[in-house]
N, C-alpha and C positions, 0 to 999 in steps of 0.2 A: 588257250583258244576260247573265244566267247561264241556260244551257239544261240541262235535266235530262231524262234518259230512265230510266224504271223498267221493268224486266223481271220477269215472274213468271208464275204460272199462275193460271187461273181459280179463285176461291175464296180467294185469298191477300190480297185487298184491294189489288190493284195500282192500280186507278183511285182508290180511297179515299186511297192514299198520296200521289198527285199532288194530290188535293184538299186534304189536310191540309197538305202542303208549301206550296201556294199560299196557304192561309188563314193559316199561320204567317208567311209573308213579308208578307202584307197587314197583319197585326198589327204587324209590325216597321216598317211605313211604306212598303213598296215596292208597285209595281204587280206583279201576278202573274196568270197564267192556267194552267189545267190542262185537259187533254182526253185521251181515250183514242184508241188506234189502233182503227179499226173492223174487226171480224172476229169469229171465234168466241169467245164468252165462256163456253163450257161449262166446268164444273169440270175442272181439270187441263190445259186447253188453254193454250198460250202466250198471254200478254197483254202488251201494251206500253201505257204511258201516258206523257204528257209534261207538263213544267211549265217555264214561263219566269218569271224574276224580273228586274225592271228598275226603274230610278228614273224612267222616263218611260213613257207609255202604250205598250202592246204591240199592234202592229197585225197582225203575221204570225200565221197559224194553220197553218203548214206543220209537218209532222213534224220532230222534232229529229234531224238527221243528223250534226252535229258537237257532241256534248254536252260540257259542262264537268264534268258529274257523271253517273255511271251507277250505278244501284242495281239489284242482282240479288237478287231475293227468293227464287229457287229455284235452287240450284247445279246441279240436273240439266239445266238449260238449256245449261250450258257444253258438254255433249256433243253438242248438236244444232244449235247456232248460235253466233255470235260477238256477244254483247251489247255488247262494247266497240268495235264498229265505229265509226270516226270520232271516238273519244275524243280530245280535244285533248291535245297534249304535256304541258301543265301541269295536265291534268284530274285529277279524283278518281274513285275507284270504291269502292263498299262492296258486299261479297259476303256473303250469308248462308251461312256455313259455319264449322265448327270445324276444318277440314282446313288443312294448310299450303299455301302457294302452289304448291309442287312437286307435291303430291298433286292439286291442282286443275288443274294444267297452266298456271299463270299466271305462272311465274317470268320468262318473257320479257316479258310485259306489265309486271310490276313493275319490271324492269330498265330499261325505256324511259321510266319516269315518275319524278318526284322522289321521294326517300325519304319513306315515310309517306303517300303520296297514294293508294295502293291498300291496302285493309285487308279482312280477313275478320272477321266478327262472328258468334258462335253465336246468331243471332236466333231460330231455331226453338226452341232450348232455353230462351232467356229468355222467349219468348212463352208457351210451355207452362207455365213456372213461375209466371208472373204472371197470365196470361189463361186458361190451360187449353186452348188451341187453337194450331194452327200458323198463326197470323196475324202474320207478322213485320213488317208495314208500319210500325207505330208504333215498334217496336224500332229499325228501321233509320233512321228519322228522328231518333231520339235520337242514334244513332251519327253521322249526317250533321252534326248540330248541333255535336258535339264535334270532328269531323274538320275541317270547313270553316269554321265560324263564319258560314255563310251565313244561318242563322236562329238565334234564341235558343231555348234549351231552354224557357224560360217561355212563349214563343209557340207552340211545339210542344204543350206541355201545355194551353194555352188552346184550341188547335184540336181536340185530342183530346176535351177535356171538352165542347166545343160539339157535336161530332159524336156522341159516345157518352155516354150518361147512366149514372149509378149505378155499380154494381160493375164493369161492363164498361169504362166509362171510366176508373175508378180503377186497374183492372188494367193497362190500356194505358199510363196515366201512369207507373205503377211500372215497367213494362217499358221504356219509352222512357228513363226516368231511369237505370235500371240499365245500359242500353247506353251512355248518355252518360258515366256514371261509369267504365265499363270502358274506353272509347276515350280519354277524357281522362286516365285513370290510365296507360294504355299510352304515350300521347304524352309525359306528364311523365317517365315512367321512361326513355324513349328519349332525351329531352333531357338527363336526368341522366347517362346513360351516355356521351353524346357529350361533355359537359363534362368528365367524368372522363378520357376518352381524350385530350382536348386538354391537360389538365394533368398527365397521367401522365409 
């Protein structure tokens, strides 16, 4: 079972992100569940949602305490909480930011996990470009697809189009695809650099 925890603020589509991830996983043939953490959902307030993906029926409904994947939709949360609490040693994390890990205060977290498992993606900028609003949820799911292979990009796109119709849906599809291409391109470049170093 893969357990995912998504952190953000009210108005950023945190709960929708978990729903889209579960829908994409279901499209890929897995069992999936998504649910929010109950509390204040006013705009700007911290919000947490969860998603589980498995190849067998999922019976637990407990909050995710030891996630395999953490998604941080709002980097300002890093100053007021530790969204990476319980992240497994081999786990992944995607943070919405264009800053370096040092600027974000995440250098220690990065050093404790396998290379390339913790990444930052300028999701807000990508969302504004393609959707016109700071709704980074679909963007980050595109990044997750490229980073982890947990879900196919085509399934993310299908989930987005099912949830959002018309121009809004297509804008989110374009945003998710742009993030996928960005992360996939970075991973390919990193692999090339590693190979070159070995043969140098």
